[in-house]
C-alpha positions in Angstrom: -13.8 -10.1 5.0 -15.0 -7.1 7.0 -14.8 -7.6 10.7 -17.7 -7.4 13.1 -17.6 -6.5 16.8 -18.4 -10.1 17.9 -15.6 -11.4 15.6 -13.1 -8.9 16.9 -14.0 -9.7 20.5 -13.7 -13.4 19.8 -10.3 -12.9 18.2 -9.2 -10.6 21.1 -10.0 -13.3 23.6 -8.3 -16.0 21.5 -5.1 -14.0 21.0 -5.1 -12.8 24.6 -5.0 -16.4 25.8 -2.6 -17.7 23.1 -0.1 -14.8 22.8 -0.5 -12.5 25.8 -0.9 -15.0 28.6 -4.3 -13.6 29.4 -2.7 -10.4 30.7 -5.0 -8.0 28.8 -8.4 -6.9 30.3 -11.3 -6.8 27.9 -11.3 -3.6 25.9 -14.2 -1.7 24.2 -14.2 -2.5 20.4 -15.3 0.1 17.8 -15.7 -0.2 14.1 -14.5 2.6 11.9 -15.2 3.8 8.4 -12.2 6.2 8.4 -10.0 6.7 5.3 -6.7 7.0 7.2 -6.1 3.8 9.1 -6.8 0.1 9.2 -6.5 -0.3 12.9 -5.9 1.8 16.0 -5.5 1.4 19.8 -6.5 4.7 21.3 -6.3 5.9 24.9 -6.4 8.9 27.1 -3.5 10.2 29.2 -3.6 11.8 32.7 -1.0 12.9 35.3 -0.8 11.0 38.5 0.5 12.5 41.8 4.2 13.6 41.5 3.8 14.1 37.8 3.8 10.4 36.6 1.8 9.9 33.4 -0.9 7.2 33.2 -2.6 5.9 30.2 -6.3 4.8 30.5 -9.6 4.3 28.7 -8.1 2.1 26.0 -10.2 1.3 22.9 -9.6 -0.9 19.9 -10.7 0.5 16.5 -10.8 -1.7 13.4 -11.6 -0.3 9.9 -14.4 -2.0 8.0 -14.2 0.1 4.9 -11.7 -2.3 3.3 -12.4 -5.9 2.5 -9.3 -7.8 3.7 -8.2 -11.4 3.9 -9.0 -12.9 7.3 -5.3 -13.5 8.0 -4.6 -9.8 7.6 -7.5 -8.8 9.8 -6.1 -11.0 12.5 -2.6 -9.4 12.1 -4.2 -6.0 12.5 -5.9 -7.0 15.7 -2.7 -8.5 17.1 -0.7 -5.4 16.1 -3.1 -3.2 18.0 -3.1 -5.6 20.9 0.7 -5.1 21.2 0.1 -1.3 21.5 -2.5 -2.1 24.2 -0.1 -4.4 26.0 2.6 -1.8 26.1 0.3 1.0 27.1 -1.7 -1.0 29.7 1.4 -2.3 31.4 3.0 1.2 31.3 6.1 -0.1 29.5 8.4 2.7 28.3 9.3 2.5 24.6 11.6 4.6 22.5 8.7 5.5 20.0 5.3 4.3 18.9 7.0 1.3 17.1 10.2 1.4 19.2 12.4 -1.3 20.6 9.8 -2.8 22.9 7.2 -3.0 20.2 9.6 -4.5 17.7 10.8 -7.1 20.3 7.3 -8.3 21.0 6.2 -8.2 17.3 9.3 -10.2 16.2 8.8 -12.8 18.9 5.1 -13.2 17.9 6.1 -13.7 14.3 8.7 -16.2 15.2 6.7 -18.2 17.7 3.2 -18.1 16.0 4.1 -17.8 12.4 2.4 -14.5 12.0 3.4 -11.7 9.5 3.0 -8.6 11.6 4.7 -5.4 10.4 5.3 -2.0 11.8 2.7 -0.5 9.5 -0.5 -1.9 8.1 0.5 -2.0 4.4 -2.3 -1.9 1.9 -2.6 -2.6 -1.8 -3.6 0.0 -4.3 -7.0 -1.6 -4.5 -7.4 -1.5 -0.8 -6.4 2.2 -0.6 -9.0 2.9 -3.3 -11.6 1.3 -1.0 -10.6 3.7 1.8 -11.4 6.7 -0.4 -14.7 8.4 0.1 -16.8 7.9 -3.1 -19.6 10.3 -2.1 -19.9 13.7 -3.9 -18.9 16.7 -1.8 -18.2 20.3 -2.9 -14.6 21.3 -2.3 -12.8 24.6 -2.7 -9.7 23.7 -4.8 -6.7 26.0 -4.9 -4.5 25.5 -8.0 -1.0 26.8 -7.2 1.3 27.7 -10.0 5.0 27.9 -9.2 7.6 30.2 -10.9 9.6 27.1 -11.9 6.6 25.6 -13.9 5.3 23.2 -11.3 1.6 23.1 -10.4 0.0 21.8 -7.3 -3.5 21.7 -5.7 -4.8 22.1 -2.2 -8.3 21.2 -1.0 -9.4 24.0 1.4 -12.2 24.2 4.0 -15.4 25.9 2.7 -14.7 28.8 5.2 -13.9 32.3 3.9 -11.3 33.0 6.6 -9.5 29.7 5.9 -9.5 30.3 2.2 -8.1 33.8 2.5 -5.5 32.7 5.0 -4.2 30.1 2.6 -4.5 32.4 -0.5 -2.6 35.3 1.0 0.1 33.4 2.8 1.0 31.1 -0.1 0.8 33.9 -2.6 3.3 35.9 -0.5 6.0 33.4 -1.3 8.4 34.4 -4.1 8.2 30.9 -5.4 4.5 31.3 -6.4 3.4 32.7 -9.7 -0.4 32.7 -9.0 -3.2 30.9 -7.3 -6.6 30.0 -8.9 -9.6 29.0 -6.9 -12.4 26.6 -8.0 -15.5 25.0 -6.6 -15.8 21.4 -7.6 -17.8 18.3 -6.5 -15.5 15.8 -8.3 -15.0 12.8 -6.0 -11.4 12.8 -7.3 -10.6 15.4 -4.7 -11.9 13.4 -1.8 -8.6 11.6 -1.6 -6.8 14.8 -0.4 -6.8 16.2 3.1 -9.1 19.2 3.7 -7.2 21.9 5.6 -5.6 25.3 5.3 -2.1 24.0 6.0 0.4 25.8 3.8 1.3 23.0 1.4 0.3 21.6 -2.0 0.0 18.2 -3.8 1.9 18.3 -7.0 0.1 17.0 -10.1 0.5 17.3 -13.9 -1.2 20.3 -15.4 -3.3 18.2 -17.8 -4.5 16.0 -14.9 -5.6 19.1 -12.9 -7.4 20.5 -16.0 -9.2 17.2 -16.6 -10.4 16.9 -13.0 -11.6 20.5 -12.9 -13.8 20.2 -16.0 -17.1 21.8 -15.1 -15.8 23.4 -11.9 -16.9 26.9 -11.0 -14.0 29.4 -11.0 -13.8 31.8 -8.1 -12.2 35.3 -8.2 -10.2 36.4 -5.1 -8.5 39.8 -4.4 -7.0 38.7 -1.1 -9.9 40.2 0.9 -13.0 38.9 -0.7 -14.1 36.1 -3.0 -16.5 36.7 -5.9 -18.5 33.6 -6.6 -22.0 32.2 -7.0 -23.9 31.0 -4.0 -21.9 28.2 -2.5 -23.6 24.8 -3.1 -24.9 23.0 -0.1 
């Protein structure tokens, strides 16, 4: 199933009464089509007098890109309600899923027969649903290492970002060369788009296959020679 806002609000009220003794105020609910999470409890932080931090403006976000069994959707809602409970009551925990979170989670599992986990695990099929299937043009850096490994990096379509990545990675003694391509293959949608100095290692044959029909770009470290970038 894919949750709706009325459904999430109904489940929030139900679990608030049943599990959290009605100690959680209503919270704005948002639906998300993001590729990176199934559920989130987000908030803002501000400093009170004498430097004490306070969390406020809590919001519950549930992903609707993936079709999940209802029981799993419920577990995701409860998981995020634990975060809300800890944050709203200003309980100090050792980490995001620290001792306080684990104690509450394990008690809920034991008492109510739930199957909450620290992370929202998803199947391969569900992860595929999270991927964007729309066609976008990407700048792809193919990075060849001296030891024979090959990796790719999806870069922003911004000249400064491309040159930053190209020059900084190429400066490493581990790197043999970098090739740049323009591709609209949806295969590359699964990779983060940034100029962070890292690569995702793939087999050379797989890279060659996914770049079939891509436009090669020439770079001298200062400029890039290419056709007009597709819109």
